[in-house]
C-alpha positions as CSV (number, residue, x, y, z in Angstrom):
1,M,0.0,0.0,0.0
2,S,1.4,3.4,-0.9
3,K,2.1,6.0,1.8
4,G,1.2,8.9,-0.5
5,K,-1.7,11.3,0.2
6,S,-5.0,9.7,-0.5
7,T,-8.3,11.4,-1.5
8,P,-10.5,11.9,1.5
9,V,-13.8,10.0,1.6
10,L,-16.7,12.5,1.2
11,F,-19.9,12.1,3.3
12,S,-22.7,14.4,2.3
13,I,-25.5,14.3,4.9
14,I,-28.9,15.8,4.2
15,T,-30.9,16.3,7.4
16,L,-33.6,18.4,9.0
17,F,-31.3,18.6,12.1
18,P,-27.8,19.5,11.1
19,K,-26.8,20.8,14.5
20,M,-27.5,17.3,16.0
21,F,-24.6,15.9,14.0
22,K,-22.0,18.6,14.8
23,G,-21.3,17.3,18.3
24,P,-20.5,13.7,17.5
25,F,-18.4,14.7,14.4
26,A,-16.4,17.3,16.4
27,D,-15.6,15.1,19.5
28,S,-15.0,11.5,18.3
29,I,-12.8,9.4,16.1
30,L,-14.4,11.2,13.2
31,K,-12.8,14.5,14.4
32,R,-9.4,12.9,14.1
33,A,-10.2,11.5,10.7
34,Q,-11.2,15.0,9.5
35,E,-8.1,16.5,11.0
36,D,-6.0,13.9,9.2
37,E,-7.9,14.7,6.0
38,L,-9.1,11.1,5.7
39,V,-12.8,12.1,5.6
40,T,-14.8,15.2,4.7
41,I,-18.2,15.6,6.2
42,D,-20.6,18.1,4.7
43,L,-24.0,18.7,6.4
44,Y,-26.9,20.1,4.5
45,N,-30.1,21.4,6.0
46,L,-33.0,19.9,3.9
47,R,-35.1,23.0,4.7
48,D,-32.6,25.1,2.7
49,F,-33.9,23.3,-0.4
50,A,-37.6,23.6,0.4
51,E,-39.8,26.3,-1.0
52,G,-42.3,28.6,0.6
53,K,-42.3,31.0,3.5
54,H,-41.7,28.3,6.1
55,N,-39.5,25.9,4.0
56,I,-41.9,23.0,4.7
57,T,-40.4,19.6,3.8
58,D,-43.3,17.3,4.7
59,D,-46.9,16.9,3.5
60,E,-50.0,14.8,4.2
61,P,-50.1,11.3,2.8
62,Y,-51.9,11.0,-0.6
63,G,-55.4,9.7,0.0
64,G,-55.4,10.9,3.6
65,G,-54.6,8.9,6.7
66,V,-52.5,9.6,9.7
67,G,-48.9,10.8,9.7
68,M,-46.8,12.8,7.3
69,V,-44.6,12.0,4.4
70,M,-41.5,13.8,3.0
71,K,-41.9,15.9,-0.1
72,P,-39.6,14.5,-2.8
73,E,-38.9,18.0,-4.4
74,P,-36.6,19.3,-1.6
75,M,-34.6,16.0,-1.5
76,F,-34.2,15.9,-5.3
77,K,-33.1,19.6,-5.3
78,A,-30.6,18.9,-2.5
79,V,-29.1,15.9,-4.2
80,E,-28.8,17.7,-7.6
81,T,-27.2,20.7,-5.9
82,I,-24.7,18.5,-4.0
83,K,-23.8,16.6,-7.1
84,K,-22.7,19.8,-8.8
């Protein structure tokens, strides 16, 4: 195995709660991996890709019923943006 500089592994995490991830990534073995440039972790807030005044990312299920479902548009927009 060569001892040259390798390309870091990139993790792109799309979440409604990006602040929840910052602690574990800043205090664990992942912190050392980032410092050693072995991994890169990018956090994306799904609400940043939602539309409307309140950046809503969920909707009622088609046909009614209980619960909520995620809107596909914000997720598709996020993935397309990250891929660029």
